[in-house]
FITORRO-58931 format. One record per residue: residue number from 0; x, y, z of N, C-alpha, C in turn. Coordinates in steps of 0.001 Angstrom, whole numbers, padded with zeros to 6 digits. Layout:
% residues N
REC   num    n_east   n_north      n_up   ca_east   ca_north     ca_up    c_east   c_north      c_up
REC   NUM         X         Y         Z         X          Y         Z         X         Y         Z
...
//
This chain:
% residues 87
REC   num    n_east   n_north      n_up   ca_east   ca_north     ca_up    c_east   c_north      c_up
REC     0    143600    167073    038587    143406     167370    039988    142535    166303    040660
REC     1    141592    165731    039938    140689     164752    040552    141468    163559    041098
REC     2    142543    163167    040433    143368     162065    040954    143991    162436    042294
REC     3    144447    163671    042413    145044     164123    043676    143991    164136    044776
REC     4    142795    164584    044471    141715     164590    045460    141457    163174    045951
REC     5    141329    162225    045038    141112     160829    045435    142242    160352    046342
REC     6    143469    160658    045971    144620     160215    046748    144615    160838    048143
REC     7    144389    162135    048258    144424     162834    049535    143289    162407    050459
REC     8    142099    162269    049918    140925     161989    050750    140775    160501    051040
REC     9    141350    159665    050229    141196     158231    050376    141484    157744    051797
REC    10    142501    158264    052440    142850     157849    053788    141808    158213    054829
REC    11    140893    159125    054497    139862     159548    055431    138546    158814    055222
REC    12    138483    157913    054272    137291     157112    053981    136071    157946    053613
REC    13    136260    159034    052888    135149     159811    052356    134940    159389    050917
REC    14    133820    158758    050627    133627     158342    049238    133324    159527    048334
REC    15    133916    159560    047185    133569     160529    046156    132674    159782    045191
REC    16    131414    160203    045099    130437     159406    044372    130161    159882    042952
REC    17    130531    161118    042638    130189     161624    041315    130850    162977    041118
REC    18    130620    163574    039970    131053     164934    039696    129975    165617    038872
REC    19    130020    166924    038809    129001     167675    038083    129238    167605    036584
REC    20    128171    167822    035855    128284     168000    034414    128772    169412    034152
REC    21    129384    169632    033018    129791     170969    032636    128661    171593    031828
REC    22    128050    172629    032392    126997     173370    031699    127635    174663    031211
REC    23    128034    174687    029970    128882     175749    029422    128392    177164    029697
REC    24    127102    177374    029711    126580     178726    029884    126265    179057    031349
REC    25    126636    178195    032279    126310     178381    033695    127580    178484    034534
REC    26    127459    179148    035690    128579     179192    036622    128655    177861    037376
REC    27    129768    177619    038048    129965     176364    038777    128852    176146    039794
REC    28    128454    177214    040469    127386     177090    041455    126094    176569    040850
REC    29    125769    176997    039659    124573     176516    038968    124717    175045    038591
REC    30    125916    174646    038165    126158     173240    037838    125980    172362    039078
REC    31    126461    172839    040204    126337     172091    041467    124885    172040    041909
REC    32    124193    173159    041798    122764     173193    042146    121993    172180    041295
REC    33    122280    172141    040005    121640     171187    039090    121897    169756    039548
REC    34    123154    169450    039905    123494     168098    040341    122738    167746    041617
REC    35    122716    168651    042582    122030     168376    043847    120528    168182    043659
REC    36    119933    168955    042764    118500     168800    042490    118195    167434    041881
REC    37    119162    166848    041199    118970     165540    040568    119491    164385    041415
REC    38    119962    164683    042602    120498     163672    043516    120015    163970    044931
REC    39    118720    163868    045126    118071     164244    046394    118505    163385    047577
REC    40    119108    162241    047331    119529     161330    048400    120751    161836    049172
REC    41    121419    162852    048664    122655     163347    049280    122345    164006    050620
REC    42    123004    163530    051674    122818     164087    053011    123894    165109    053347
REC    43    125104    164858    052899    126230     165757    053159    127070    165863    051897
REC    44    127666    167026    051725    128546     167206    050574    129521    168340    050862
REC    45    130566    168367    050093    131519     169463    050128    131848    169818    048685
REC    46    132038    171086    048444    132405     171572    047120    133895    171921    047167
REC    47    134691    171244    046363    136132     171490    046298    136430    172005    044903
REC    48    136919    173241    044821    137140     173829    043504    138192    174925    043599
REC    49    138861    175191    042468    139823     176293    042440    139204    177557    041858
REC    50    137916    177519    041589    137178     178680    041115    136144    179041    042175
REC    51    135821    180312    042288    134953     180772    043382    133537    181139    042958
REC    52    133113    180756    041777    131794     181184    041310    130671    180269    041814
REC    53    130523    180250    043137    129475     179469    043799    128284    180368    044103
REC    54    127143    179757    044293    125969     180495    044723    126120    180821    046206
REC    55    125486    181877    046647    125621     182332    048032    125326    181219    049037
REC    56    124267    180455    048809    123883     179401    049750    124862    178214    049760
REC    57    125771    178166    048800    126749     177076    048720    128058    177404    049428
REC    58    128260    178635    049794    129555     179062    050354    129944    178293    051617
REC    59    128982    177885    052430    129317     177165    053665    129801    175739    053390
REC    60    129604    175261    052168    130032     173919    051769    131268    173954    050861
REC    61    131829    175130    050667    132869     175357    049668    134269    175425    050286
REC    62    135202    174693    049676    136617     174753    050032    137378    175111    048758
REC    63    138052    176251    048807    138801     176720    047635    140219    176155    047656
REC    64    140620    175636    046513    141987     175165    046329    142680    176091    045333
REC    65    143949    175863    045118    144678     176625    044107    145349    175649    043146
REC    66    145484    176036    041895    146178     175164    040943    147636    174925    041339
REC    67    148247    175897    042002    149657     175768    042380    149881    174710    043456
REC    68    148988    174676    044460    149205     173805    045610    148186    172680    045728
REC    69    147090    172769    045011    146076     171715    045066    145457    171596    046442
REC    70    145310    170394    046892    144675     170090    048166    145748    169972    049253
REC    71    145735    170916    050188    146718     170917    051265    146037    170570    052592
REC    72    146823    170418    053622    146275     170018    054916    145173    170973    055413
REC    73    145331    172299    055327    144224     173172    055770    142919    172914    055025
REC    74    143007    172667    053719    141795     172369    052949    141202    171035    053383
REC    75    142052    170044    053618    141563     168746    054075    140843    168881    055412
REC    76    141387    169680    056312    140720     169907    057602    139378    170612    057420
REC    77    139317    171567    056507    138041     172237    056207    137025    171259    055637
REC    78    137474    170371    054760    136596     169348    054182    136024    168466    055283
REC    79    136872    168035    056192    136424     167194    057302    135400    167929    058151
REC    80    135656    169189    058459    134718     169980    059271    133367    170123    058587
REC    81    133377    170404    057300    132119     170553    056566    131349    169240    056558
REC    82    132024    168136    056292    131339     166848    056205    130848    166358    057563
REC    83    131447    166825    058627    131001     166438    059953    129764    167209    060430
REC    84    129422    168290    059761    128245     169083    060094    127018    168478    059393
REC    85    125867    168657    059987    124644     168201    059327    124106    169322    058474
REC    86    123394    168972    057466    122862     169927    056495    121686    170680    057032
//
């Protein structure tokens, strides 16, 4: 899926700078929280995932995809809207 994300977003000039580590005993939201705590320079971000186990405070940055359809135009528009907002 990461290749599709790069392909879809590439035309919008949004750099993808990294990805989270997999913390086997933690939910995705905890993995993202860990990454953000270790990357304080981040001003804006969006969470793109086909799983919904995010922390409550992360929901406004979250765009859910599906394995069947991946990243579609509505999700891309949501990503743009989130990234255009300030934190």
